[in-house]
TIMINU-606274 format. One line per field, with one value per atom (N, C-alpha, C, CB): residue number from 1; x, y, z; atom name. Coordinates in steps of 0.05 Angstrom, whole numbers, plus 5000, padded with zeros to 4 digits. Glycine has a CB too. Layout:
BEGIN
nr <- (NUM, ...)
c1 <- (X, ...)
c2 <- (Y, ...)
c3 <- (Z, ...)
atom <- (CA, ...)
END
This chain:
BEGIN
nr <- (1, 1, 1, 1, 2, 2, 2, 2, 3, 3, 3, 3, 4, 4, 4, 4, 5, 5, 5, 5, 6, 6, 6, 6, 7, 7, 7, 7, 8, 8, 8, 8, 9, 9, 9, 9, 10, 10, 10, 10, 11, 11, 11, 11, 12, 12, 12, 12, 13, 13, 13, 13, 14, 14, 14, 14, 15, 15, 15, 15, 16, 16, 16, 16, 17, 17, 17, 17, 18, 18, 18, 18, 19, 19, 19, 19, 20, 20, 20, 20, 21, 21, 21, 21, 22, 22, 22, 22, 23, 23, 23, 23, 24, 24, 24, 24, 25, 25, 25, 25, 26, 26, 26, 26, 27, 27, 27, 27, 28, 28, 28, 28, 29, 29, 29, 29, 30, 30, 30, 30, 31, 31, 31, 31, 32, 32, 32, 32, 33, 33, 33, 33, 34, 34, 34, 34, 35, 35, 35, 35, 36, 36, 36, 36, 37, 37, 37, 37, 38, 38, 38, 38, 39, 39, 39, 39, 40, 40, 40, 40, 41, 41, 41, 41, 42, 42, 42, 42, 43, 43, 43, 43, 44, 44, 44, 44, 45, 45, 45, 45, 46, 46, 46, 46, 47, 47, 47, 47, 48, 48, 48, 48, 49, 49, 49, 49, 50, 50, 50, 50, 51, 51, 51, 51, 52, 52, 52, 52, 53, 53, 53, 53, 54, 54, 54, 54, 55, 55, 55, 55, 56, 56, 56, 56, 57, 57, 57, 57, 58, 58, 58, 58, 59, 59, 59, 59, 60, 60, 60, 60, 61, 61, 61, 61, 62, 62, 62, 62, 63, 63, 63, 63, 64, 64, 64, 64, 65, 65, 65, 65, 66, 66, 66, 66, 67, 67, 67, 67, 68, 68, 68, 68, 69, 69, 69, 69, 70, 70, 70, 70, 71, 71, 71, 71, 72, 72, 72, 72, 73, 73, 73, 73, 74, 74, 74, 74, 75, 75, 75, 75, 76, 76, 76, 76, 77, 77, 77, 77, 78, 78, 78, 78, 79, 79, 79, 79, 80, 80, 80, 80, 81, 81, 81, 81, 82, 82, 82, 82, 83, 83, 83, 83, 84, 84, 84, 84, 85, 85, 85, 85, 86, 86, 86, 86, 87, 87, 87, 87, 88, 88, 88, 88, 89, 89, 89, 89, 90, 90, 90, 90, 91, 91, 91, 91, 92, 92, 92, 92, 93, 93, 93, 93, 94, 94, 94, 94, 95, 95, 95, 95, 96, 96, 96, 96, 97, 97, 97, 97, 98, 98, 98, 98, 99, 99, 99, 99, 100, 100, 100, 100, 101, 101, 101, 101, 102, 102, 102, 102, 103, 103, 103, 103, 104, 104, 104, 104, 105, 105, 105, 105, 106, 106, 106, 106, 107, 107, 107, 107, 108, 108, 108, 108, 109, 109, 109, 109, 110, 110, 110, 110, 111, 111, 111, 111, 112, 112, 112, 112, 113, 113, 113, 113, 114, 114, 114, 114, 115, 115, 115, 115, 116, 116, 116, 116, 117, 117, 117, 117, 118, 118, 118, 118, 119, 119, 119, 119, 120, 120, 120, 120, 121, 121, 121, 121, 122, 122, 122, 122, 123, 123, 123, 123, 124, 124, 124, 124, 125, 125, 125, 125, 126, 126, 126, 126, 127, 127, 127, 127, 128, 128, 128, 128, 129, 129, 129, 129, 130, 130, 130, 130, 131, 131, 131, 131, 132, 132, 132, 132, 133, 133, 133, 133, 134, 134, 134, 134, 135, 135, 135, 135, 136, 136, 136, 136, 137, 137, 137, 137, 138, 138, 138, 138, 139, 139, 139, 139, 140, 140, 140, 140, 141, 141, 141, 141, 142, 142, 142, 142, 143, 143, 143, 143, 144, 144, 144, 144, 145, 145, 145, 145, 146, 146, 146, 146, 147, 147, 147, 147, 148, 148, 148, 148, 149, 149, 149, 149, 150, 150, 150, 150, 151, 151, 151, 151, 152, 152, 152, 152, 153, 153, 153, 153, 154, 154, 154, 154, 155, 155, 155, 155, 156, 156, 156, 156, 157, 157, 157, 157, 158, 158, 158, 158, 159, 159, 159, 159, 160, 160, 160, 160, 161, 161, 161, 161, 162, 162, 162, 162, 163, 163, 163, 163, 164, 164, 164, 164, 165, 165, 165, 165, 166, 166, 166, 166, 167, 167, 167, 167, 168, 168, 168, 168, 169, 169, 169, 169, 170, 170, 170, 170, 171, 171, 171, 171, 172, 172, 172, 172, 173, 173, 173, 173, 174, 174, 174, 174, 175, 175, 175, 175, 176, 176, 176, 176, 177, 177, 177, 177, 178, 178, 178, 178, 179, 179, 179, 179, 180, 180, 180, 180, 181, 181, 181, 181, 182, 182, 182, 182, 183, 183, 183, 183, 184, 184, 184, 184, 185, 185, 185, 185, 186, 186, 186, 186, 187, 187, 187, 187, 188, 188, 188, 188, 189, 189, 189, 189, 190, 190, 190, 190, 191, 191, 191, 191)
c1 <- (5263, 5214, 5223, 5189, 5191, 5182, 5151, 5181, 5158, 5123, 5123, 5109, 5092, 5080, 5057, 5059, 5067, 5047, 5042, 5054, 5012, 4993, 4991, 4979, 5001, 5014, 5034, 5001, 5056, 5105, 5097, 5135, 5088, 5086, 5088, 5074, 5059, 5052, 5064, 5027, 5090, 5104, 5121, 5117, 5127, 5162, 5158, 5169, 5136, 5126, 5129, 5120, 5116, 5125, 5138, 5130, 5152, 5179, 5199, 5183, 5194, 5222, 5207, 5229, 5192, 5182, 5181, 5145, 5186, 5185, 5154, 5209, 5153, 5107, 5108, 5072, 5123, 5115, 5143, 5124, 5131, 5138, 5139, 5135, 5166, 5169, 5153, 5181, 5145, 5125, 5120, 5137, 5161, 5173, 5166, 5195, 5184, 5189, 5171, 5205, 5163, 5151, 5167, 5121, 5193, 5200, 5199, 5212, 5226, 5204, 5224, 5208, 5220, 5236, 5247, 5223, 5272, 5280, 5289, 5298, 5295, 5301, 5315, 5306, 5336, 5359, 5367, 5363, 5362, 5372, 5347, 5387, 5366, 5348, 5346, 5356, 5335, 5357, 5347, 5332, 5370, 5378, 5349, 5404, 5350, 5324, 5322, 5316, 5291, 5296, 5278, 5296, 5269, 5252, 5224, 5271, 5197, 5175, 5161, 5148, 5152, 5130, 5100, 5134, 5091, 5063, 5058, 5051, 5029, 5005, 5019, 4963, 5019, 5035, 5057, 5031, 5079, 5098, 5106, 5096, 5137, 5152, 5156, 5183, 5157, 5153, 5188, 5117, 5197, 5228, 5223, 5249, 5226, 5228, 5253, 5227, 5261, 5276, 5268, 5296, 5252, 5248, 5265, 5247, 5247, 5257, 5268, 5234, 5285, 5295, 5291, 5326, 5280, 5279, 5296, 5257, 5305, 5321, 5295, 5352, 5300, 5293, 5317, 5294, 5308, 5316, 5329, 5298, 5312, 5312, 5324, 5287, 5311, 5328, 5340, 5335, 5347, 5355, 5359, 5364, 5331, 5325, 5323, 5304, 5329, 5330, 5295, 5356, 5282, 5253, 5250, 5227, 5242, 5244, 5210, 5254, 5214, 5179, 5179, 5174, 5159, 5158, 5122, 5181, 5122, 5098, 5077, 5110, 5055, 5030, 5032, 4991, 5038, 5044, 5072, 5054, 5076, 5104, 5095, 5135, 5094, 5086, 5125, 5063, 5128, 5154, 5160, 5163, 5181, 5214, 5190, 5229, 5190, 5167, 5171, 5134, 5187, 5184, 5164, 5197, 5138, 5126, 5098, 5126, 5071, 5061, 5051, 5049, 5033, 5002, 4971, 5006, 4983, 4958, 4964, 4961, 4990, 4997, 5001, 5025, 5003, 5001, 4968, 5012, 4953, 4914, 4905, 4897, 4909, 4911, 4900, 4937, 4937, 4925, 4924, 4943, 4915, 4905, 4875, 4911, 4869, 4830, 4832, 4801, 4842, 4847, 4860, 4861, 4855, 4865, 4840, 4889, 4833, 4806, 4782, 4798, 4781, 4767, 4765, 4756, 4792, 4803, 4816, 4761, 4834, 4848, 4881, 4852, 4884, 4913, 4935, 4923, 4960, 4976, 4990, 4996, 5001, 4992, 4985, 4978, 4965, 4935, 4947, 4895, 4952, 4948, 4974, 4958, 4995, 5029, 5021, 5054, 5020, 5007, 4992, 4991, 4969, 4960, 4974, 4918, 4980, 4998, 5031, 4996, 5036, 5063, 5094, 5060, 5082, 5107, 5110, 5096, 5144, 5137, 5121, 5160, 5115, 5097, 5104, 5087, 5127, 5146, 5144, 5183, 5139, 5141, 5102, 5163, 5082, 5060, 5064, 5026, 5068, 5054, 5065, 5064, 5087, 5103, 5084, 5140, 5088, 5074, 5031, 5079, 5031, 5001, 5005, 4986, 5027, 5043, 5046, 5062, 5060, 5069, 5035, 5103, 5021, 4980, 4967, 4953, 4966, 4959, 4967, 4975, 4996, 5014, 5000, 5059, 4979, 4982, 4961, 5015, 4933, 4905, 4897, 4896, 4886, 4878, 4881, 4891, 4911, 4922, 4907, 4946, 4910, 4890, 4870, 4911, 4856, 4823, 4816, 4815, 4817, 4816, 4828, 4838, 4839, 4867, 4831, 4929, 4840, 4810, 4786, 4801, 4782, 4746, 4750, 4730, 4775, 4773, 4768, 4808, 4793, 4800, 4763, 4843, 4747, 4732, 4705, 4741, 4703, 4684, 4698, 4666, 4710, 4723, 4720, 4760, 4711, 4715, 4675, 4737, 4665, 4632, 4621, 4625, 4614, 4609, 4587, 4611, 4569, 4551, 4538, 4541, 4570, 4565, 4554, 4586, 4551, 4529, 4566, 4480, 4556, 4573, 4572, 4569, 4590, 4584, 4600, 4588, 4589, 4594, 4628, 4585, 4629, 4660, 4652, 4661, 4677, 4683, 4689, 4701, 4701, 4697, 4730, 4693, 4742, 4767, 4782, 4775, 4805, 4806, 4831, 4836, 4833, 4851, 4822, 4880, 4799, 4781, 4770, 4773, 4774, 4751, 4772, 4760, 4804, 4828, 4828, 4862, 4824, 4814, 4790, 4798, 4769, 4731, 4736, 4705, 4759, 4752, 4766, 4760, 4797, 4805, 4790, 4808, 4772, 4763, 4730, 4756, 4728, 4701, 4714, 4681, 4746, 4756, 4781, 4774, 4783, 4788, 4761, 4801, 4738, 4717, 4702, 4689, 4715, 4709, 4720, 4725, 4748, 4765, 4768, 4766, 4766, 4753, 4727, 4755, 4699, 4689, 4697, 4667, 4703, 4706, 4725, 4705, 4742, 4764, 4776, 4784, 4760, 4758, 4798, 4731, 4791, 4827, 4825, 4838, 4830, 4836, 4863, 4826, 4869, 4880, 4873, 4905, 4881, 4866, 4855, 4901, 4841, 4847, 4861, 4844, 4877, 4903, 4932, 4905, 4927, 4951, 4933, 4948, 4905, 4906, 4902, 4897, 4905, 4906, 4934, 4883, 4946, 4979, 4988, 4980, 4974, 4983, 4965, 4986, 4936, 4930, 4946, 4900, 4960, 4966, 5008, 4959, 5004, 5037, 5052, 5037, 5040, 5065, 5040, 5104, 5011, 5002, 5020, 4989, 5045, 5044, 5075, 5032, 5087, 5100, 5088, 5135, 5096, 5097, 5077, 5075, 5068, 5053, 5021, 5075, 5005, 4984, 4984, 4946, 4961, 4959, 4929, 4952, 4918, 4902, 4894, 4905, 4864, 4868, 4867, 4857, 4859, 4872, 4845, 4881)
c2 <- (5123, 5116, 5098, 5107, 5087, 5055, 5063, 5042, 5027, 5023, 5011, 5006, 5002, 4981, 4953, 5002, 4933, 4921, 4901, 4913, 4889, 4872, 4850, 4879, 4844, 4821, 4826, 4815, 4822, 4815, 4802, 4772, 4769, 4768, 4778, 4765, 4799, 4813, 4833, 4818, 4853, 4869, 4879, 4860, 4847, 4829, 4822, 4788, 4815, 4826, 4830, 4838, 4859, 4890, 4900, 4903, 4901, 4902, 4904, 4889, 4869, 4860, 4874, 4815, 4877, 4875, 4920, 4851, 4924, 4959, 4966, 4983, 4955, 4971, 4986, 4946, 4997, 4992, 5028, 4950, 5051, 5078, 5088, 5090, 5099, 5114, 5134, 5126, 5138, 5159, 5188, 5160, 5202, 5216, 5226, 5205, 5222, 5220, 5212, 5204, 5196, 5170, 5169, 5165, 5157, 5146, 5110, 5157, 5101, 5067, 5061, 5041, 5039, 5019, 4997, 5010, 4983, 4963, 4946, 4969, 4923, 4913, 4925, 4892, 4928, 4931, 4920, 4944, 4881, 4878, 4867, 4905, 4871, 4859, 4872, 4830, 4889, 4901, 4869, 4945, 4880, 4858, 4841, 4878, 4806, 4800, 4805, 4774, 4806, 4808, 4790, 4833, 4798, 4779, 4802, 4749, 4784, 4805, 4782, 4822, 4805, 4788, 4791, 4790, 4760, 4766, 4751, 4749, 4757, 4752, 4731, 4742, 4711, 4674, 4679, 4649, 4676, 4668, 4688, 4635, 4684, 4708, 4706, 4706, 4721, 4709, 4725, 4727, 4724, 4731, 4745, 4706, 4763, 4797, 4793, 4831, 4790, 4809, 4821, 4804, 4860, 4872, 4875, 4885, 4875, 4880, 4917, 4869, 4914, 4940, 4940, 4946, 4981, 4987, 5012, 4988, 5019, 5040, 5055, 5026, 5077, 5103, 5094, 5141, 5094, 5102, 5132, 5096, 5146, 5178, 5189, 5194, 5196, 5192, 5193, 5200, 5162, 5151, 5143, 5155, 5139, 5144, 5118, 5162, 5099, 5081, 5073, 5093, 5056, 5048, 5022, 5052, 5019, 4999, 4984, 5001, 4958, 4948, 4922, 4927, 4946, 4923, 4920, 4931, 4893, 4878, 4879, 4844, 4884, 4902, 4892, 4891, 4869, 4850, 4865, 4799, 4882, 4889, 4917, 4881, 4917, 4951, 4969, 4955, 4981, 4996, 5016, 5007, 5005, 5015, 5002, 5064, 4987, 4964, 4935, 4962, 4923, 4898, 4874, 4896, 4890, 4872, 4882, 4863, 4856, 4865, 4874, 4853, 4896, 4890, 4890, 4864, 4856, 4840, 4853, 4800, 4864, 4858, 4892, 4833, 4903, 4941, 4946, 4969, 4931, 4931, 4932, 4897, 4905, 4899, 4919, 4895, 4923, 4946, 4974, 4947, 4991, 5010, 5011, 5012, 4971, 4976, 4978, 4938, 4962, 4961, 4987, 4938, 5000, 5036, 5052, 5049, 5045, 5053, 5051, 5039, 5031, 5028, 5015, 5025, 5041, 5064, 5029, 5087, 5022, 4999, 5020, 4957, 5019, 5029, 5016, 5023, 5017, 5007, 4988, 5032, 4979, 4965, 4940, 4974, 4949, 4929, 4905, 4951, 4929, 4929, 4903, 4970, 4921, 4902, 4866, 4915, 4869, 4849, 4824, 4862, 4848, 4810, 4809, 4801, 4829, 4814, 4807, 4826, 4810, 4799, 4825, 4757, 4842, 4866, 4883, 4888, 4901, 4916, 4943, 4921, 4955, 4967, 4997, 4969, 4992, 5016, 5020, 5005, 4998, 4999, 4998, 4968, 4986, 4991, 5018, 4970, 5026, 5065, 5071, 5091, 5069, 5085, 5078, 5072, 5057, 5048, 5069, 5001, 5070, 5091, 5123, 5086, 5126, 5145, 5159, 5138, 5141, 5160, 5156, 5141, 5139, 5131, 5155, 5106, 5162, 5197, 5217, 5207, 5216, 5239, 5240, 5227, 5220, 5236, 5214, 5237, 5208, 5203, 5219, 5215, 5244, 5261, 5254, 5284, 5265, 5254, 5226, 5248, 5213, 5166, 5171, 5111, 5185, 5194, 5201, 5224, 5212, 5231, 5212, 5264, 5207, 5185, 5161, 5155, 5150, 5132, 5137, 5119, 5158, 5167, 5178, 5199, 5191, 5193, 5155, 5209, 5137, 5116, 5107, 5095, 5096, 5080, 5105, 5071, 5135, 5135, 5134, 5157, 5142, 5146, 5104, 5169, 5088, 5058, 5056, 5033, 5064, 5062, 5082, 5050, 5112, 5129, 5117, 5148, 5098, 5103, 5098, 5091, 5106, 5096, 5116, 5084, 5114, 5140, 5135, 5128, 5170, 5179, 5169, 5201, 5164, 5157, 5176, 5127, 5176, 5195, 5210, 5168, 5210, 5218, 5188, 5267, 5177, 5152, 5154, 5137, 5183, 5189, 5203, 5151, 5205, 5209, 5210, 5189, 5216, 5235, 5196, 5291, 5181, 5165, 5133, 5173, 5144, 5127, 5120, 5123, 5144, 5169, 5152, 5228, 5150, 5142, 5114, 5153, 5098, 5057, 5061, 5036, 5068, 5073, 5082, 5102, 5097, 5102, 5083, 5132, 5077, 5047, 5020, 5042, 5020, 4998, 5006, 4993, 5026, 5029, 5029, 5055, 5038, 5049, 5018, 5087, 4999, 4970, 4950, 4961, 4959, 4935, 4946, 4929, 4973, 4983, 4963, 5014, 4976, 4950, 4933, 4937, 4904, 4889, 4874, 4893, 4897, 4891, 4901, 4892, 4929, 4932, 4925, 4958, 4927, 4907, 4877, 4919, 4863, 4841, 4831, 4814, 4847, 4849, 4823, 4893, 4794, 4784, 4779, 4763, 4811, 4813, 4831, 4818, 4813, 4824, 4863, 4821, 4881, 4897, 4905, 4898, 4915, 4919, 4919, 4890, 4894, 4899, 4934, 4848, 4918, 4942, 4973, 4937, 4963, 5000, 5001, 5015, 4985, 4983, 5002, 4966, 4988, 5001, 5028, 4982, 5024, 5060, 5088, 5063, 5079, 5099, 5105, 5076, 5083, 5094, 5080, 5136, 5060, 5046, 5050, 5073, 5052, 5060, 5079, 5038, 5081, 5096, 5105, 5085, 5116, 5134, 5128, 5129, 5152, 5140, 5176, 5095, 5171, 5188, 5170, 5200, 5190, 5170, 5173, 5183, 5155, 5142, 5162, 5094, 5179, 5185, 5168, 5212, 5156, 5151, 5167, 5135, 5140, 5148, 5173, 5119)
c3 <- (4873, 4864, 4877, 4824, 4882, 4888, 4873, 4931, 4863, 4853, 4875, 4823, 4870, 4886, 4863, 4912, 4865, 4849, 4867, 4819, 4854, 4854, 4845, 4847, 4825, 4803, 4794, 4779, 4812, 4799, 4770, 4827, 4772, 4745, 4728, 4739, 4722, 4700, 4704, 4694, 4728, 4728, 4698, 4747, 4714, 4702, 4668, 4722, 4658, 4629, 4615, 4623, 4632, 4623, 4613, 4633, 4645, 4640, 4622, 4645, 4623, 4597, 4571, 4588, 4562, 4537, 4530, 4540, 4553, 4561, 4555, 4536, 4575, 4573, 4593, 4582, 4614, 4642, 4632, 4667, 4637, 4650, 4663, 4649, 4668, 4693, 4721, 4684, 4724, 4745, 4741, 4773, 4744, 4733, 4698, 4740, 4692, 4667, 4628, 4675, 4638, 4631, 4612, 4626, 4616, 4607, 4601, 4612, 4592, 4582, 4607, 4539, 4623, 4641, 4632, 4659, 4643, 4636, 4661, 4617, 4662, 4684, 4686, 4690, 4721, 4736, 4749, 4745, 4749, 4767, 4800, 4765, 4819, 4838, 4869, 4839, 4872, 4913, 4925, 4947, 4949, 4968, 4993, 4988, 4987, 4994, 5022, 4987, 5040, 5064, 5068, 5077, 5100, 5104, 5125, 5122, 5106, 5119, 5139, 5093, 5163, 5178, 5177, 5203, 5167, 5153, 5184, 5115, 5176, 5211, 5217, 5211, 5201, 5202, 5201, 5175, 5201, 5200, 5167, 5203, 5148, 5149, 5112, 5173, 5091, 5059, 5060, 5030, 5034, 5024, 5003, 5016, 5000, 4981, 4972, 5001, 4940, 4935, 4918, 4932, 4913, 4907, 4877, 4925, 4851, 4829, 4823, 4813, 4814, 4809, 4779, 4819, 4768, 4746, 4732, 4745, 4711, 4699, 4680, 4679, 4685, 4666, 4648, 4682, 4620, 4602, 4598, 4590, 4604, 4596, 4613, 4593, 4644, 4657, 4690, 4646, 4678, 4691, 4719, 4685, 4734, 4757, 4763, 4762, 4777, 4793, 4812, 4812, 4804, 4822, 4830, 4807, 4859, 4865, 4855, 4895, 4854, 4847, 4875, 4803, 4884, 4903, 4911, 4935, 4910, 4907, 4940, 4898, 4934, 4951, 4986, 4934, 4972, 5014, 5022, 5016, 5019, 5031, 5031, 5014, 5054, 5059, 5059, 5106, 5037, 5047, 5067, 5030, 5067, 5097, 5113, 5111, 5119, 5142, 5144, 5132, 5159, 5159, 5165, 5170, 5169, 5170, 5152, 5199, 5136, 5108, 5122, 5085, 5097, 5097, 5120, 5090, 5109, 5126, 5156, 5127, 5174, 5201, 5202, 5208, 5181, 5191, 5196, 5157, 5170, 5169, 5198, 5152, 5205, 5233, 5243, 5245, 5248, 5274, 5269, 5301, 5250, 5243, 5252, 5218, 5230, 5239, 5274, 5228, 5289, 5312, 5327, 5313, 5323, 5325, 5321, 5297, 5289, 5286, 5308, 5265, 5324, 5342, 5365, 5335, 5363, 5396, 5406, 5428, 5401, 5421, 5423, 5401, 5443, 5446, 5426, 5476, 5435, 5414, 5438, 5395, 5454, 5469, 5464, 5475, 5464, 5468, 5443, 5455, 5420, 5385, 5387, 5361, 5403, 5403, 5408, 5441, 5441, 5443, 5418, 5457, 5415, 5402, 5377, 5391, 5358, 5345, 5353, 5323, 5379, 5386, 5366, 5368, 5379, 5365, 5389, 5334, 5379, 5402, 5399, 5416, 5428, 5425, 5404, 5454, 5415, 5404, 5366, 5414, 5352, 5324, 5323, 5307, 5339, 5317, 5337, 5311, 5350, 5353, 5333, 5381, 5320, 5297, 5268, 5294, 5267, 5244, 5252, 5247, 5272, 5276, 5276, 5310, 5280, 5278, 5255, 5286, 5240, 5211, 5195, 5185, 5201, 5184, 5185, 5205, 5223, 5237, 5220, 5266, 5217, 5206, 5167, 5211, 5157, 5124, 5127, 5096, 5141, 5151, 5126, 5185, 5126, 5109, 5076, 5117, 5071, 5051, 5030, 5065, 5062, 5037, 5055, 5044, 5061, 5060, 5029, 5081, 5029, 5002, 4975, 5007, 4986, 4953, 4959, 4974, 4981, 4974, 4968, 4991, 4972, 4963, 4933, 4987, 4922, 4892, 4880, 4879, 4890, 4872, 4894, 4874, 4891, 4903, 4893, 4939, 4879, 4881, 4843, 4903, 4827, 4805, 4803, 4809, 4813, 4806, 4803, 4840, 4820, 4830, 4832, 4854, 4817, 4823, 4832, 4809, 4845, 4853, 4892, 4833, 4891, 4912, 4932, 4918, 4958, 4976, 4993, 5002, 5000, 5022, 5046, 5026, 5067, 5092, 5109, 5097, 5129, 5160, 5170, 5189, 5178, 5193, 5221, 5211, 5224, 5246, 5267, 5242, 5275, 5310, 5302, 5342, 5280, 5286, 5258, 5306, 5254, 5220, 5211, 5220, 5227, 5226, 5229, 5254, 5234, 5226, 5214, 5231, 5202, 5178, 5148, 5186, 5152, 5126, 5124, 5131, 5151, 5150, 5131, 5191, 5140, 5124, 5098, 5141, 5090, 5053, 5047, 5033, 5048, 5048, 5036, 5074, 5063, 5067, 5036, 5110, 5028, 5009, 4988, 5011, 4984, 4958, 4947, 4965, 4973, 4970, 4961, 4999, 4977, 4964, 4934, 4992, 4934, 4897, 4885, 4882, 4889, 4877, 4859, 4888, 4886, 4885, 4871, 4898, 4871, 4848, 4829, 4846, 4821, 4784, 4777, 4770, 4785, 4771, 4775, 4773, 4788, 4804, 4806, 4786, 4817, 4826, 4854, 4844, 4852, 4878, 4889, 4879, 4898, 4926, 4946, 4925, 4971, 5003, 4998, 5037, 5013, 5023, 5025, 5034, 5040, 5057, 5034, 5083, 5021, 4992, 4963, 4964, 4969, 4957, 4958, 4948, 4992, 5000, 5008, 5032, 5009, 4987, 4974, 4963, 4948, 4930, 4924, 4908, 4922, 4922, 4937, 4935, 4957, 4982, 4969, 5026, 4949, 4949, 4978, 4953, 4984, 5012, 5036, 5022, 5035, 5052, 5084, 5054, 5095, 5112, 5111, 5136, 5079, 5069, 5029, 5080, 5024, 4992, 4988, 4982, 4960, 4946, 4934, 4921, 4951, 4943, 4899, 4964, 4901, 4867, 4865, 4861, 4837, 4834, 4803, 4840, 4816, 4797, 4761, 4805, 4742, 4721, 4710, 4699)
atom <- (N, CA, C, CB, N, CA, C, CB, N, CA, C, CB, N, CA, C, CB, N, CA, C, CB, N, CA, C, CB, N, CA, C, CB, N, CA, C, CB, N, CA, C, CB, N, CA, C, CB, N, CA, C, CB, N, CA, C, CB, N, CA, C, CB, N, CA, C, CB, N, CA, C, CB, N, CA, C, CB, N, CA, C, CB, N, CA, C, CB, N, CA, C, CB, N, CA, C, CB, N, CA, C, CB, N, CA, C, CB, N, CA, C, CB, N, CA, C, CB, N, CA, C, CB, N, CA, C, CB, N, CA, C, CB, N, CA, C, CB, N, CA, C, CB, N, CA, C, CB, N, CA, C, CB, N, CA, C, CB, N, CA, C, CB, N, CA, C, CB, N, CA, C, CB, N, CA, C, CB, N, CA, C, CB, N, CA, C, CB, N, CA, C, CB, N, CA, C, CB, N, CA, C, CB, N, CA, C, CB, N, CA, C, CB, N, CA, C, CB, N, CA, C, CB, N, CA, C, CB, N, CA, C, CB, N, CA, C, CB, N, CA, C, CB, N, CA, C, CB, N, CA, C, CB, N, CA, C, CB, N, CA, C, CB, N, CA, C, CB, N, CA, C, CB, N, CA, C, CB, N, CA, C, CB, N, CA, C, CB, N, CA, C, CB, N, CA, C, CB, N, CA, C, CB, N, CA, C, CB, N, CA, C, CB, N, CA, C, CB, N, CA, C, CB, N, CA, C, CB, N, CA, C, CB, N, CA, C, CB, N, CA, C, CB, N, CA, C, CB, N, CA, C, CB, N, CA, C, CB, N, CA, C, CB, N, CA, C, CB, N, CA, C, CB, N, CA, C, CB, N, CA, C, CB, N, CA, C, CB, N, CA, C, CB, N, CA, C, CB, N, CA, C, CB, N, CA, C, CB, N, CA, C, CB, N, CA, C, CB, N, CA, C, CB, N, CA, C, CB, N, CA, C, CB, N, CA, C, CB, N, CA, C, CB, N, CA, C, CB, N, CA, C, CB, N, CA, C, CB, N, CA, C, CB, N, CA, C, CB, N, CA, C, CB, N, CA, C, CB, N, CA, C, CB, N, CA, C, CB, N, CA, C, CB, N, CA, C, CB, N, CA, C, CB, N, CA, C, CB, N, CA, C, CB, N, CA, C, CB, N, CA, C, CB, N, CA, C, CB, N, CA, C, CB, N, CA, C, CB, N, CA, C, CB, N, CA, C, CB, N, CA, C, CB, N, CA, C, CB, N, CA, C, CB, N, CA, C, CB, N, CA, C, CB, N, CA, C, CB, N, CA, C, CB, N, CA, C, CB, N, CA, C, CB, N, CA, C, CB, N, CA, C, CB, N, CA, C, CB, N, CA, C, CB, N, CA, C, CB, N, CA, C, CB, N, CA, C, CB, N, CA, C, CB, N, CA, C, CB, N, CA, C, CB, N, CA, C, CB, N, CA, C, CB, N, CA, C, CB, N, CA, C, CB, N, CA, C, CB, N, CA, C, CB, N, CA, C, CB, N, CA, C, CB, N, CA, C, CB, N, CA, C, CB, N, CA, C, CB, N, CA, C, CB, N, CA, C, CB, N, CA, C, CB, N, CA, C, CB, N, CA, C, CB, N, CA, C, CB, N, CA, C, CB, N, CA, C, CB, N, CA, C, CB, N, CA, C, CB, N, CA, C, CB, N, CA, C, CB, N, CA, C, CB, N, CA, C, CB, N, CA, C, CB, N, CA, C, CB, N, CA, C, CB, N, CA, C, CB, N, CA, C, CB, N, CA, C, CB, N, CA, C, CB, N, CA, C, CB, N, CA, C, CB, N, CA, C, CB, N, CA, C, CB, N, CA, C, CB, N, CA, C, CB, N, CA, C, CB, N, CA, C, CB, N, CA, C, CB, N, CA, C, CB, N, CA, C, CB, N, CA, C, CB, N, CA, C, CB, N, CA, C, CB, N, CA, C, CB, N, CA, C, CB, N, CA, C, CB, N, CA, C, CB, N, CA, C, CB, N, CA, C, CB, N, CA, C, CB, N, CA, C, CB, N, CA, C, CB, N, CA, C, CB, N, CA, C, CB, N, CA, C, CB, N, CA, C, CB, N, CA, C, CB, N, CA, C, CB, N, CA, C, CB)
END
């Protein structure tokens, strides 16, 4: 399984003292080494990440704990993919986006297809989070496509999260955390 974290240093401390729980069975997670180091391409340059692994004492399942700036199963970071999603929501095609981001067109097309395939689930998840964090939000109308509606909802949820929780992460990092991976994964429901 996979867990996304906004603050890796807090997760490391919580993992060391047994405060983290298995998302499958609620068993206690303990450190279980690291996954292989990999390079994540960002908007400007690259970052290296060695994802922390954890193991559940009860069900013996292992989990990978990724920082939210890294999108699971993707070589590009949250900001890069977020820029592509935003541009697509505004009507740009995958080739135009790929040229702007200096990525292969097939890669960008893959991001857009993966996101479009789960756009409705992402939109619903994002709106649940937005209203849980700020019940006074006014509802917004359709943006023109399921992808654009989902991107708009993610923006609303990220703004609500930044304000209500005082989280100093980018909107796309929050989007990765809330959706359980942005392009893959199970969206998280508010507590």
